[in-house]
TORGU-792821 format. One line per 2 residues: for each residue y, z negated, x negated of C-alpha. Coordinates in Angstrom, 2 decimals. Layout:
Y,Z,X ~ ...
# end
This chain:
0.13,-0.15,-0.04 ~ 3.68,0.35,-1.19
5.09,-2.48,-3.46 ~ 8.51,-3.70,-2.31
10.66,-4.78,-4.85 ~ 12.66,-8.07,-5.07
15.57,-5.64,-4.02 ~ 13.56,-4.76,-0.76
13.07,-1.10,-2.48 ~ 9.85,0.14,-1.71
7.94,2.13,-4.45 ~ 5.00,3.97,-3.52
2.71,5.87,-6.30 ~ -0.64,7.95,-5.13
-2.84,9.50,-7.35 ~ -5.48,11.65,-6.41
-8.55,9.54,-8.21 ~ -10.85,9.85,-5.62
-13.68,11.88,-4.18 ~ -13.52,15.35,-2.24
-13.51,14.90,1.10 ~ -13.12,16.51,4.56
-15.49,19.69,3.59 ~ -16.08,22.32,6.40
-19.76,21.38,8.04 ~ -21.22,24.58,10.14
-21.91,23.82,14.06 ~ -20.37,19.76,13.13
-18.77,19.14,16.31 ~ -15.91,17.69,14.32
-16.08,19.33,10.87 ~ -16.88,22.62,12.15
-14.45,23.61,14.04 ~ -12.53,26.46,13.20
-8.99,26.82,12.27 ~ -9.49,22.97,11.84
-6.30,21.81,9.21 ~ -8.36,18.41,8.15
-11.60,19.99,7.50 ~ -11.65,22.84,4.83
-14.19,24.62,3.37 ~ -13.73,23.10,-0.34
-12.64,20.09,1.04 ~ -9.70,18.46,-0.34
-8.71,14.71,-2.44 ~ -7.41,12.25,-0.55
-4.45,10.49,-2.35 ~ -5.48,6.81,-3.29
-2.36,4.52,-3.21 ~ -2.43,3.01,-6.69
0.91,1.23,-6.23 ~ -0.19,-2.32,-6.70
-1.80,-2.43,-9.97 ~ 1.19,-0.36,-11.29
3.18,-2.88,-14.22 ~ 5.68,-0.22,-15.01
7.02,3.15,-14.22 ~ 9.05,5.46,-16.48
9.94,9.13,-14.89 ~ 11.99,11.26,-17.18
13.76,14.91,-15.64 ~ 15.78,17.42,-17.06
17.26,18.86,-20.13 ~ 19.00,17.31,-22.89
22.09,19.66,-22.52 ~ 23.50,23.18,-20.66
22.56,24.82,-23.58 ~ 19.02,23.66,-23.24
15.76,24.78,-21.02 ~ 14.74,22.10,-18.85
11.13,21.21,-19.83 ~ 8.39,19.92,-17.69
8.96,16.71,-16.10 ~ 7.04,13.46,-17.15
6.14,10.17,-15.46 ~ 4.21,7.55,-17.61
2.33,4.61,-15.55 ~ 1.24,1.15,-16.67
-2.00,0.41,-14.68 ~ -3.16,-3.26,-14.37
-7.40,-2.17,-15.35 ~ -9.17,-5.95,-15.54
-11.85,-4.54,-13.05 ~ -12.48,-1.80,-15.48
-11.24,0.84,-11.75 ~ -9.39,3.25,-13.72
-12.05,3.32,-16.71 ~ -13.34,7.06,-16.45
-17.15,5.72,-17.93 ~ -17.36,3.11,-14.79
-20.00,4.21,-12.63 ~ -19.05,1.03,-10.96
-15.41,1.88,-10.13 ~ -14.90,2.83,-6.61
-13.51,5.94,-7.95 ~ -16.98,7.30,-9.26
-18.44,9.53,-7.29 ~ -22.40,8.90,-7.17
-23.13,12.31,-5.78 ~ -21.27,14.50,-8.37
-22.00,11.95,-11.37 ~ -18.18,12.03,-12.75
-15.08,9.86,-12.05 ~ -12.33,10.64,-10.11
-10.24,9.57,-12.65 ~ -9.51,12.64,-14.60
-6.98,14.74,-15.58 ~ -5.17,17.58,-13.68
-5.13,15.71,-9.95 ~ -1.93,15.12,-8.07
0.17,12.06,-9.13 ~ 3.32,11.44,-6.59
5.99,8.63,-7.11 ~ 8.47,7.87,-3.84
10.78,5.29,-3.27 ~ 10.76,5.15,0.66
11.16,8.68,1.80 ~ 12.30,10.20,-1.29
10.20,11.83,-3.90 ~ 11.41,10.71,-7.20
8.07,12.47,-9.30 ~ 5.64,14.88,-7.96
3.15,16.34,-10.91 ~ -0.68,16.45,-12.76
-2.27,13.21,-14.81 ~ -2.33,15.16,-17.98
-4.05,11.77,-20.19 ~ -5.64,8.77,-19.64
-5.52,6.20,-22.36 ~ -7.25,3.23,-21.81
-6.43,-0.08,-23.63 ~ -8.64,-3.23,-24.18
-7.47,-6.46,-25.07 ~ -10.72,-8.94,-25.32
-11.58,-8.96,-21.05 ~ -8.14,-8.11,-20.61
-7.57,-4.32,-19.79 ~ -4.40,-1.53,-19.09
-4.54,1.98,-18.60 ~ -1.45,4.82,-18.97
-1.29,7.49,-16.54 ~ 1.08,9.99,-18.32
1.52,13.28,-15.91 ~ 3.34,16.04,-15.80
5.19,18.61,-13.35 ~ 3.74,22.18,-12.31
5.85,23.20,-15.13 ~ 2.29,22.12,-17.53
1.11,24.80,-15.45 ~ 2.98,27.54,-16.18
3.29,26.46,-19.57 ~ -0.64,27.46,-20.02
-0.77,30.71,-18.13 ~ 0.19,34.28,-18.91
0.88,37.76,-17.72 ~ -2.61,39.55,-18.00
-1.94,43.37,-18.70 ~ 1.47,44.92,-19.50
3.61,45.04,-16.71 ~ 7.12,46.50,-15.83
9.04,45.46,-12.96 ~ 12.48,47.12,-10.97
15.83,46.49,-11.60 ~ 16.67,43.16,-9.30
18.28,40.01,-8.87 ~ 17.54,37.32,-11.17
15.84,35.73,-8.26 ~ 13.48,38.72,-6.94
12.63,38.24,-10.74 ~ 11.15,34.77,-10.86
9.19,35.62,-7.18 ~ 8.00,39.03,-9.17
6.58,36.60,-11.97 ~ 5.20,34.12,-9.67
3.27,36.51,-7.32 ~ 1.68,38.22,-10.16
-2.40,37.68,-9.07 ~ -2.85,35.61,-12.35
-0.03,33.36,-11.66 ~ -0.28,33.09,-7.85
2.38,30.02,-7.28 ~ 1.96,28.75,-3.61
5.10,30.40,-1.95 ~ 5.53,27.19,0.13
6.14,25.27,-3.53 ~ 9.26,27.70,-3.80
12.90,26.84,-3.68 ~ 14.17,30.23,-5.15
18.10,31.23,-5.07 ~ 18.92,35.08,-4.94
20.88,34.97,-8.42 ~ 23.87,36.51,-9.29
22.56,38.63,-12.41 ~ 20.78,41.97,-11.69
18.08,42.38,-14.49 ~ 16.86,45.43,-16.26
13.02,47.44,-15.63 ~ 11.59,45.66,-19.05
7.93,45.77,-19.71 ~ 6.80,42.70,-19.49
4.32,42.36,-22.13 ~ 0.41,41.22,-21.67
-0.11,38.03,-22.93 ~ 3.99,36.49,-22.28
4.01,33.09,-21.31 ~ 4.89,32.45,-18.14
7.04,29.88,-18.44 ~ 8.51,31.41,-21.15
9.56,34.54,-19.56 ~ 10.89,32.15,-16.47
13.43,30.38,-18.75 ~ 13.92,33.86,-20.31
15.32,34.79,-16.49 ~ 17.48,31.42,-16.37
19.06,32.19,-19.51 ~ 20.12,35.72,-18.47
21.41,34.81,-15.90 ~ 23.12,31.42,-17.30
21.22,29.26,-13.79 ~ 18.20,26.35,-13.58
14.91,26.76,-13.56 ~ 12.66,23.36,-13.01
10.78,21.87,-10.89 ~ 12.20,19.39,-8.69
11.15,15.91,-7.37 ~ 9.41,17.18,-4.62
6.98,19.28,-6.16 ~ 8.95,22.70,-5.54
9.52,25.59,-8.35 ~ 13.57,25.93,-8.11
16.11,28.53,-9.28 ~ 19.55,27.96,-9.24
21.72,30.66,-10.22 ~ 25.11,30.39,-12.50
27.27,29.61,-9.24 ~ 25.22,26.90,-7.33
26.82,24.02,-8.41 ~ 30.53,25.69,-8.51
30.16,25.92,-4.82 ~ 27.74,23.04,-3.92
29.35,19.79,-1.96 ~ 29.57,16.12,-3.89
26.66,14.46,-2.96 ~ 27.34,10.89,-4.69
30.46,9.26,-6.14 ~ 30.50,6.44,-8.86
33.03,4.36,-9.45 ~ 34.02,1.41,-11.49
36.66,-0.21,-9.26 ~ 34.46,-1.62,-6.78
34.76,1.33,-4.12 ~ 32.29,3.65,-3.63
28.42,3.30,-5.80 ~ 28.64,0.89,-8.91
27.50,2.37,-12.09 ~ 26.95,-0.62,-15.53
27.59,1.85,-17.99 ~ 29.33,5.22,-19.13
28.95,7.23,-22.36 ~ 31.12,9.67,-23.56
31.32,12.47,-25.54 ~ 34.30,14.13,-27.31
33.21,17.00,-30.57 ~ 32.02,20.19,-30.98
28.49,19.87,-29.72 ~ 29.65,22.17,-27.02
32.77,24.26,-28.64 ~ 31.67,28.07,-29.08
34.61,30.32,-29.43 ~ 32.42,33.77,-30.23
29.73,34.51,-28.13 ~ 27.65,37.13,-28.48
25.05,38.56,-26.09 ~ 22.20,41.25,-26.40
20.04,42.57,-23.70 ~ 16.32,43.83,-25.08
17.62,47.43,-26.78 ~ 20.84,47.17,-26.89
23.94,46.54,-28.81 ~ 25.19,43.64,-29.47
28.39,42.42,-27.08 ~ 31.07,40.22,-28.67
33.64,38.14,-26.94 ~ 36.14,36.25,-28.51
38.50,33.37,-28.06 ~ 41.34,34.06,-30.91
43.34,31.11,-30.44 ~ 40.84,28.68,-30.12
39.04,30.73,-33.64 ~ 42.66,29.56,-35.53
42.51,26.27,-34.62 ~ 39.03,25.00,-35.11
37.80,28.52,-36.98 ~ 34.67,30.50,-35.90
31.45,28.92,-33.96 ~ 29.13,31.27,-33.04
26.71,31.33,-29.70 ~ 24.61,34.11,-29.65
21.77,35.13,-26.87 ~ 19.42,37.71,-27.90
16.79,39.43,-26.28 ~ 18.89,39.02,-22.51
16.43,40.41,-19.47 ~ 20.30,41.83,-18.10
20.61,44.94,-16.91 ~ 22.57,47.02,-19.49
25.31,46.08,-22.27 ~ 27.94,45.70,-19.81
26.45,43.07,-17.99 ~ 26.27,41.49,-21.21
29.92,41.29,-22.23 ~ 30.84,40.33,-18.99
27.98,37.06,-19.95 ~ 29.85,36.84,-22.80
32.81,36.96,-21.65 ~ 32.08,34.16,-18.90
30.41,31.88,-21.49 ~ 33.58,32.01,-24.27
35.99,30.98,-21.32 ~ 34.38,28.06,-20.47
33.51,26.69,-24.33 ~ 36.48,27.88,-26.64
37.76,24.51,-26.21 ~ 36.34,21.17,-27.09
35.20,19.15,-23.86 ~ 36.29,15.44,-23.52
33.64,14.45,-20.86 ~ 31.09,11.89,-19.41
28.03,12.46,-20.17 ~ 25.63,9.50,-19.23
25.89,7.51,-16.36 ~ 23.54,3.82,-16.17
22.48,2.19,-13.07 ~ 21.02,-0.96,-11.84
19.60,0.62,-8.53 ~ 17.49,-2.55,-7.10
21.13,-4.22,-7.44 ~ 22.73,-1.70,-4.66
22.97,-1.43,-1.51 ~ 20.41,-0.20,0.52
22.36,2.79,1.57 ~ 23.58,3.42,-2.10
20.05,2.90,-3.25 ~ 18.98,5.54,-0.77
22.04,8.24,-2.15 ~ 20.91,7.78,-5.68
16.79,8.09,-5.47 ~ 17.89,11.53,-3.19
19.73,12.86,-6.27 ~ 17.94,16.33,-7.90
18.88,18.23,-10.84 ~ 22.19,20.17,-10.63
23.66,18.22,-7.79 ~ 27.16,17.92,-7.62
28.40,14.02,-8.23 ~ 32.15,12.39,-8.74
32.95,10.09,-11.02 ~ 35.84,7.40,-11.83
36.69,5.16,-14.78 ~ 39.09,2.87,-14.57
41.23,1.29,-17.62 ~ 43.00,-1.64,-18.14
45.32,-0.26,-20.80 ~ 46.79,2.97,-21.55
47.66,6.07,-19.56 ~ 46.17,7.51,-17.58
45.23,4.19,-15.78 ~ 41.66,6.14,-14.42
40.18,9.52,-14.63 ~ 37.79,11.16,-11.77
36.12,14.43,-12.69 ~ 33.13,16.17,-10.74
30.35,16.55,-12.96 ~ 26.44,18.21,-11.93
23.20,16.65,-12.67 ~ 21.90,17.56,-15.84
19.20,14.60,-16.07 ~ 17.22,11.91,-14.24
15.50,9.49,-15.82 ~ 14.16,6.61,-13.76
12.68,3.15,-15.07 ~ 10.70,0.85,-12.51
9.34,-2.72,-13.32 ~ 8.10,-5.60,-10.53
11.47,-6.72,-10.68 ~ 14.41,-3.82,-11.53
14.74,-0.15,-10.71 ~ 16.84,1.17,-13.33
18.81,4.95,-13.38 ~ 20.09,7.00,-16.22
21.82,10.16,-15.31 ~ 22.82,12.67,-17.69
25.67,15.14,-16.64 ~ 27.19,18.29,-17.18
30.70,19.58,-16.80 ~ 30.81,22.26,-13.97
33.81,23.92,-12.61 ~ 33.42,23.37,-8.18
35.11,25.86,-6.48 ~ 36.05,26.15,-3.38
35.07,28.75,-0.77 ~ 38.40,30.56,0.51
39.39,30.27,3.89 ~ 41.66,33.08,5.59
45.58,30.96,6.56 ~ 44.43,27.83,5.73
46.58,25.42,4.02 ~ 44.98,24.36,1.27
41.66,26.76,1.11 ~ 43.51,30.00,2.10
45.20,30.60,-1.55 ~ 44.02,32.92,-4.17
44.49,30.52,-6.84 ~ 43.18,27.44,-8.53
39.47,25.88,-7.39 ~ 39.51,28.36,-4.30
37.06,31.63,-4.66 ~ 35.42,34.02,-2.50
31.47,32.84,-1.89
# end
C-alpha cells in the first residue's frame, strides 16, 4: 500500500516483480471471452506495491544544460530485504514463480513512482544489487526510463525518409518495424524545422538519431514522468504558460536554496552550422567578438533541409548566446514542508515547463529580481521523513501570442509574436 510521509504526502512504488497472470483460456467462462481487456493471450504482469519496503527513493531526470542531450531518467530505490523477498535466488520469496522456475525479480520489469496522482518516474529495472550484513539485508533497484530501450535498438536496413518536419521524422523513426514504439506512449510536437531526405544507414542507433533530430530542431526529446516519449520544438517553451511561481518573500511557493551562474559557459558569438553534405554556415556577432574574443559553437551533420536552414539556425543561436548570461541555475525545495497544494504543483512539474522565480535582496539595487525559466532537470530525494526536490533551470524567451486590437498583446514588438 502507499506510504504516507510525515507531511501527509502519499508515495507509491509499484514494480512488476510478480508473476505473469490473466492468460486467455479457450472456452473458459471468464478468461475465454474475446475482446476481454483483463485476460489476454500472453497474460500480463501485475505491478506489486513495494512501497512499505522502501527506505529511500532517488530520481534524476533531465540534462546538464541546454547544449547537452537528455539522457535516460534514472531511479534508485533502497529496499529492506531481511526476509530475502527481493533476492532473485530465493525460491521461498513471494515473487518466485515455481511453475516457471525463476524469480519475478529480474531486470527490464516496469517500475513506477507516484506522489498521490502525480507520476514522478516510469521506467524499467536495470540492476538489482543485494547487500547482506549478517542477517540484515537491503536491495538496491536501479531503473531507467525507456530511453534505455532505444539506446539498445538500431535501424536494421538503409532507409531514406521524405523531406518532412522534425516531428514527422521522429514518428518515422519510431514507426520502423524494428523499433515499433507504442503510439500510446508518444507525445510528439509537429516541429518548426524541415529536415532533408538524408539516408539513415543500417545499424544507426535509434536514440542517437532521435537526439540528432532534437539538435537540428533545437528542441527537446525525453521520456516524461508518465513514461511517454516526448518531443518538443524550439518554440514550445516560448509560448508555454507559467505553471509554478516561486518566491523567497513569503508569497507563492517557497524555496530553500537558489544557485546563480554567470560566466562564459553559454557565451558563443560565432555559430557554425552544417547540414549533411553541405557547406559550413557561419553567424557572427562582431560587437561581442570585439569585447570578449571569438568563442565558437559548432553544429555539424545537421539533418536540416539545406544550407539556408542551417544559416537561419546559426543566426537564431548567435542572437541568444552572444552575451554572457547571469541566470538562476538550480532551485532547492523541501516539498515535505509545503502545503498540499504547493506540493502537488511541484510533483506535477515536467521537463520544459515554464516557471517564475523571484529573488529578493536585503541590500543593494534592485531589491528583487523576477525571471521566467524553463525546467531543465528534476531531481527527487525521498525518505521516510523528507522529500526534497532540485529543479535545474535554463533561460527561455517567453513570448505571448499576438491578439489583434488588444491593448497589451496587440502590438508587434516586445514579447508578442505570431504563434
